[in-house]
N, C-alpha and C positions, 0 to 999 in steps of 0.2 A: 370362491373364485371371482367374487365381484371386484376385487382390486387388481385383477390381471386382465390383460388384453386377450379377448376371445375372438378368434376369426369369425367373420360374419356368417359364413356357411355353417359353422358349428352352432352359433347362437340361434340361427334360423331352424336348424334341425332339432334343437331341443324342444321346439313347439310342436313337432310332429307327433301323431298318435302312436307311431312305432319308431323306436330309436334303436339303432344298432351301434352301441358304443365300442370303441377300441381303446386300449391302453398301450403305450409304448414306453420302454425304459432304456435310459442311457447310463452306462456305468463307465466313467472316465478314469482309466488307469494310467500309470506312468508310461512315458515313451510314446505319447500320442495314440495309445491303444484304447479303443472304445468298444465295449460290448453293447450291442443294441438288440433288444428283444421286444416282441410285441405279442399280443394275446390272440393272434390269428394263426393260420396254418401256412407254412412255407415262407419263403423270402418275400418281402414287400418293401417297395421304395416309398418312404413317407418323408415329405419335406426334403427330398434330395438325398436322403440317407437310406441305406439298405438295412432293414430290421429282420432278424431271424425269428421265425414263428415258434412260439412256445406253447400256443394253444392253452388248454386247460391245465398244463403242467406249471404255469406261472400264476400266482395269485398275489394281489396287492391289498394290503389292509386299507381301511378307510383313511382317506387323506382329509384332514381337518384343518381349516383355516378360520381364525377368528378375527374380530376387529380389535382385539386386545393384543399387546405384545406378549405372546405366550409361545413357549417352545412345544411344538407338536411334531412328533416324528412319524415315520412310516415303516412298515415291514414288508419286505419282498420274500416270497417263498417259491422256490423251484423244486419240484418233485420229479422223480423218475430220472435223476441224473446218474449216468453210468459211473460205477465206482472208480474207474481209471481216471475220470475227469476230476474227481474230488481232490486229488493231489495237486492238480493245477490250481484249483481254488485256494488251497492252503499255501502254495508257494508264491502266489501273486500278492504283492503289497496292496492292501485295499483300504486300510484305515485312513480316514481323512480325505479320501478321494471323493470327487463329486458324483452324485447320483441325481438324475433328472427323471421325473415322471410326467408323461404327456397324455393328453386325452384328445380323442377325435371321434368322428362318426363315419359310418359307411352306409351306402345304399345297397350293398350287396355286390357291387361291381367296382365302384370308385370309392376313394377315401378322401376325406377332407384334410385341410391343413391341421396340424397338431397345435393344441394349446397346452403350454406348460402349466401344470397344476402343483408341482412340488419340485423344489431343488434343495438338496442337503448334502451331508457328508456321510459316507459309509462308516459305520461304527463297529458293529459286532456281528460276527458270522458264527452261526451254530449249525453243525452238520450232524444229521442223524443217518448213520451208515447202515445199510441193509446188506444182504448177501449179494445182490446183483445191482441194485440201484440205491441211491441215497437221496435225502432231502436236505436242501440248503436253505436256511432262514437268515436273511440279511437285514439287520436293523439299520435304519438310516436316520441321522439326526437332522433336525431343521437347522438352517444356517443361523437362525437366531441364537443358537447355543453359544455363539461367539460372545454374546452379551454377558454370559455368565462366567466367562473365563477371565481370570485376573490379568491385568496389564502391568507388567513389571518394567519400571523405568528408573534409571539412576541419573542424577544430575552430576555426572563425572565426565572428565575428558575422555576416558576410555569408552564409555557408553555412547557418548555423542559421536565419536569417531567410528563406532561400529555402524552408525546410521549414515553419517556424512563424513567421510575420511578426511576432507580438507577443511573442516570446520575447526577453528582454533578458539571458539568462544568460551569454552570451559577450561582452557589451559591455565588461566590466571585466577581461578577461583580460590585456590589455597593461599596465594600471595595476597589477595585482597583482604583476607581475614585478619592479617596482622599489619595492614597498611595504615600509616599515619597521614592524615589529610589536614593540610593547613586551611583554615576557614577564614575568609576575609582577606584584606590587604595588609593588615598590621603584622600578621604572623604570630599574634599573641594567642589565638584560639586554635587549639589542636583537638581534632576528633580522632580517637583511637577506634578502629574497627576491631571486632564486630560491633554493629550498631545496636543489636538487640540487648535489652536489659538496661538501657540508658534512660 
């Protein structure tokens, strides 16, 4: 967490002999729908947003951050989920949506500002269904996973126009390959494109 901005009140609380940590999770789905959960009981307003208490029913794996460029994910586990709500989890598009994990502290009555300790993309959801309740395990990829994805680009007019519709820069690439260029003023020197292999 050393590379992230930590609210002063959180940093000061970490030196106390007794620490009451809280964790809050934001799951950003399509259509501006965001599911916010925290590790306490009942609804709680944190940083201006209302979080639903999941208590001990929500667990978060260790969130690891290194000084190296390494992909470290996280896993969220929700237990005691009513079976009728599992169908909602299955029907909601979640892959590639943003997940944020926050950390804060409490003195028992008030809550500090939240410090974001992880931000990534929802990847894989595993559901263990029981007779009455189920457990949902959500794996979240670090945003650095983007560095491992191949970037496909083509130097063609069609690809360029897919990015910049009014750009005509690649419209003449094919004609340049067969272009005859007069070199100098005498007109005696002719260069035939393409230039490679000359």
